[in-house]
N, C-alpha and C positions, 0 to 999 in steps of 0.2 A: 428797624433793622436789628437783628439779634447777633451779638458777637459771643462766640464760645471759645473758652480757653481753659484747659484743665477741668476742674470741677465747678467752674463758675460760668455765668452768662451775664452779659451786659445788655440791657434793653434800651436801645436808642444810642445817641451819639455822646451823651453826657451822663453823669451820675455814677453811682457805685454799682458793684456787681452783687449778684445773689447766687446762692447754690443752685445748680441745675435742678436738683430734686425738689426745690421749692415750687417750681412750676410743673415739672414732670416727675412726680414722685416715684414712678416705676423705674426710672433710669438710675443706675449706680455707676459712678466713674465717668471719665471723660468720653465724649462722643467723637466719632471719626468725621462725620459729614452731616449737614442739615440743609433742608430746603423746604419751601412752601409750594405745594403742588396745586396748580390751577388746571383741573382735568375737565375742560369744558365739554368734551364729547360724552363724558360719562359722569355728570354731576352727582349721581347717586353713589359713586364710589369714593374717590379720595379728593374730590374737588375742595380746594381751600383748606387742605390738611397740612399740618407740619409733620414732616418725616425726619426722624432722627436715626442715624446709622451708627452701629457700634459692633465691631467684629463681624460676625456672620449674620447678625440680626438687625431688624429695623422696627421702629415703633411709629405708629401713625396716630396723631392727635387731631381731633376736631373740636373746636371751641374749648380747648384746654383739657378735654377728656380723652383717655386712651380708647381707640376704636376697638370693638369686640374682635377677637381673633388675633390680636397683636400683643406682644411682639411675634414676628414670624421671620423665617429665613429670607435673606435678601434674594436668593435665587428663586424662591417661590413667587415673589412679587415681580422681580425683574430677572427672568431667566438669562443666564450667561454672564451676568454682572458679578465681578469678583467680590470677595469679602475684604475686610480691612481697607476700606476706601480712604483716599486722601481728601476728596471734596466731591460735591455734587451740586448741580444747578439745573433748573428747568429752562428750556428754550421755548418761548411762545410761538404759536403757528404763524404769526406775522413776521417773525424773524428767522424761523427755521421752516423747512418744507412741511412739517407737521408738528404736533405736540410731542416734544422730545425731552428726555432727561439726559444730561451729560454727566458721566461719572469719570472721575480722575483717579488714577492710581499710578504713581511713578511717572514715567515718560508717556504713558498711554492714556487715551481718552476713549470711553465707551459711550456711543450714542444709542439710546434706547428709545424706539418709537412706541409711544403709549398706545396707539391704535392697532398697529400690525404686530407688535411685540418683537419686531426685527431689531437685531443688535449689530451695530457696525463698530469695528475697532479702528481707531485712527492714531497716527503718530504725528503730533504737533510739537516739533522741537522748540518752538518759541513759547509754548504754553506747557511747560513741564514742571514737575515739582510743586504743584499747587497744594498748599495746605488748607485753602478754603476757596470757594467760588461763590459769586453772587450776581444776580441780575438787578440792576438799578436804573430805572428810567430808560428802558430799552437798550441798555448797555451791559456788557458782560465783563466781569472782572475776575482775575485770578490773583490770589494773594500768595506771596512767597516770603515767609517770615514777616518782617515789618514793611515789606515793599509790595506793590501791586502793579498789575498791568491790565490794560483793556484789550480784549481780543474779539475777533469775529467768530460767532458761534457756529458758523457753517464751514468756514475755511481754516480757522485757527490762526489767521493773520493777527499780528499785534500792531496796534496803532503807534504812530511816531511819538517820540519823547517819553516813552515808558522804558523801564519801570519808574514809579514815583513812590514817595514815602507815605504810607498810610496814615501816619501821625499828623500829616498836613491836610488830610482830606476827609478821612472817615471817622475820626474821633477828636475829641477836644483835649489837647495836650498843652500845658502851660508853655508859652513862648513859641508855639508853632502854629501853622495855618497858612493857607494860600490866599486868603482874602481879608486879613485883619486890617490892612492899611487902605482898603478901598475908599472909605469915607474921607480920607485926607486928600484925595484927588477928586475934585468936583466933577470933572469931565468923565472920569472912569466910573464914578459912583452913578452918574446919571444914565450911563449906557448899561452898566452891568447889574443894576439892581432894580427889581420891579417896583419897589416902593418909592423911587425917586420922583415920580410924578411926570417924568419926561414922556412925551407922546410916543406911541408905537407906530412904526411905519407900515406894518402889515399884520393881519391876523389870518389864520386859516383853520378851518374845521373840516374833518373828513367824516365819512359814514361810520367809521369805527369808534368815533368819539374823541379822537386825538385832536387837541387844539394847540396851535403854536402861535406865539407872538414874536414879532421881529423888530429889532431896534439896533441900529448902528453896527451892522455886521455880525450881530449875535442873535440868539433866539432863546425864548423861554418856553418850557413845556407847561402850558396853562392848566391842563386837566389833571395834573399830579399835585396834590396838596403838599406833599412832603418836599417837593423840589421846585415849586413854582417861583421862588424868589431867586433862583440861581440861573445865571446866563451861561450859554454855551456857544462856542464858535460855530459858525454855520457848517464848516466842513467836518464837524464831529458826527453829523447825521447825513449830510448831503455831500458826497465826495466831490472835491475840487470846486465847491461853491465858495466864492469870496465876494466881498463888497457888501453893499446894502440892498435889501429887498424892499421894493416899493409897493408891491401888491402880491397876493398869493391866493390860490384857490385850488380845490380838489375836484377831480372828476374821473370816473372810471378807474379807480385804484391808481391814479396818478396825481402828483402834486405839481402844479404850475407855479413857478417862481418868476416874477417879473422884476427886471432890473433895468431901469431906463427904457430904452427902445427895444430891449431883447427879452425873451422868455426862455427859461430852461425847464424841461420836464423830467421828473424823477418817478420811476415806478416805485410803488410802496408795498412791494411783496415782502421778501425776506430781508428786511432792512431797506434802504433806498438805493437805487441804482439809476444813473443818468441815462436817459434815452439817447441812443446814437443819433448824431446829427444836430444836437443842441449844445449851446443856445442858438436860436434863430430870431429873426427880426419879428417884433410884435405885429407889425402890419401884415407880414406874410402869414403869421399863425392865426391872428384874430381879426385882422382888418382894421385895427386902430393903431395910432402912432404912439399913444401914451395912456397910462392909467394911474390915477391917484389912489384908487382902491378897486378891489374886485372880490366877488363872492359867488358861490353856488350854494343852493340849498340842498339838504340831504336827498339823495336818490333822484336828482333832477339833472337834466342835460342843458338847462338854461343858465348861461353865465350873465352876470350883471356887472357892468363896468361903470365906475364913477369918474367923471372928468369935470373938475371944477364943481359946479352946483347942479350938474346934470347926470341922470341915471340912464344907461343904455343897455339894451338886452341883446345877447348874441346866442344863437342856437349852436351849441357845440357839436351837434350831430349833423350839421349842414356842411357842405363843402362846395365852394370855398365859404369861409365864415365871414360875415359882415354884420355890423351893428344895425339895429332897428331904430325906431323912433326914440327921441329923447324925452325924459320926464324931468321937470324942474323940481329940485329938492328944496326943503325949507332950511338948507344949510349952504352958506357960500363956499365952503370947502370941507372935505372929509379926508382925514389922514389914513384911515383903514376901515375895513368892514368885514363882517362875518355873518353867516346864517346858520342857525341850528334848528332843531325841531321846535324850539320855543320862540323863534322869531329872528328878526334881522337886527344886527347891532352895528351902529355907525360910531366910530371912535374919532373924536376931535379934541386935540390937546390932551388934557388929563382926564377928560370926561367921555362918556358914551351915552347914546340915545337908543332905546330899544323900541322896535316896531313889531307888531304882531306878525306881519308877513309882508311880502313884496307888494301886494295889492294896497295895503295901508300906506306903505312907504311911498309908492308911486303917486298916490292921490293926496298925500299930506300937504297942508298949507302952513301948519304950525307944528313945531317940533315938540315931542314929548318932554317931560322933565329930565334934566341931565342927571347922571349918576357918576360917581367917582370910579374910574377904572381900577386903580390900585386897590381901593378898599373892597370892591365887590368881587373882582376877578382874582385878586391875589391876597385878599384878606389882610391887607396892610392896615395898621393902626394909624389913623390920621390925628394930628395935633388938635386937641379940643373937640374931637368927635368920637363917638363910640364905634367900635369895630362893626362893620356891616356883614350880614350873611352873604353867601354867594348869590349871584343874580338868578332869577327864576329860570330853571331849566339848565343852569350851568352844571355840567357833569364833571365832578372832581373826584374820581375814584382813588382810593389809596393804593399805592404800589407796594404790596406786601412781599418782602423778600427776606431770605436768610442767607 
């Protein structure tokens, strides 16, 4: 993450500043706004470019080099967007109806659709006076002086308990911070930190590559290297969801979260929204009374439920749904499970076991070698052991934001 102030830029959460012109020599003076653009529909244009705004002009940098034809007027690239901006941030298509850039100026927000070039002007009273804006792990933040708030990029709603002080969250300041005493509380440390070695109660992977791990009423975003060690309350992403998640799986752009004998379904469109009528009983929805673990494989309508040492298959496209025959697993118990394009992962205690596919899992009589979950999935350094690389096929893209 890049922090701009005056003629300086800080790269990352710690360390000293450097002059802006050291990285972007064509820029003179402070900038008004900055963002990194992920233009997936037109990767030949400004995909993965850093855009810096100053007065009436903008600069576009790719791999640290100024793109030919820049700087240019803001109105040439984004027709209708005013000059002298306060802030800007890109909204990804999974969180907005389409690839959109939000521009902030005073009390107004300008939403620019990258595909249609349509511009919508909005008044979001709760999100006004932003001096900077950023997307960080599917969340959107507006900075107001040294404070910040988290907002919905479609409606402009601000989450509860904001604003907060940026010095406790986004930068390392002596004597400040929101998690510095976590290690003193063994219970809190075990729940809220991925490296504690405590087992996870559920894992989930969807077709877009997002991976979540659940433990003790909180969750970790596994596929984000930069934020993989940080736990978040469930309701930060899934409105009104509380308690502990026992199992989770994705299907048809929906996330199924199993808690005891009930299941709640969330649509994974622009953020997550709960499907009306849920939670419902697990037996009514899936034809089973409980699940120790559950998983679906990418682009498949087959659900696999683990109960004790048995694996059962359920066709999600069937109505009513009911489990098929049971296969005996070479594990007496499984805490959680997940399936990606690289195989099936069973998590037991602090370790996991990787199988090539469901066919190998269902016929296995001997378990494969155990691997450490914290070391492989979260890159935790273990006492007396070298740090291990990510598991084969583990997709851990960096979340690049300004």
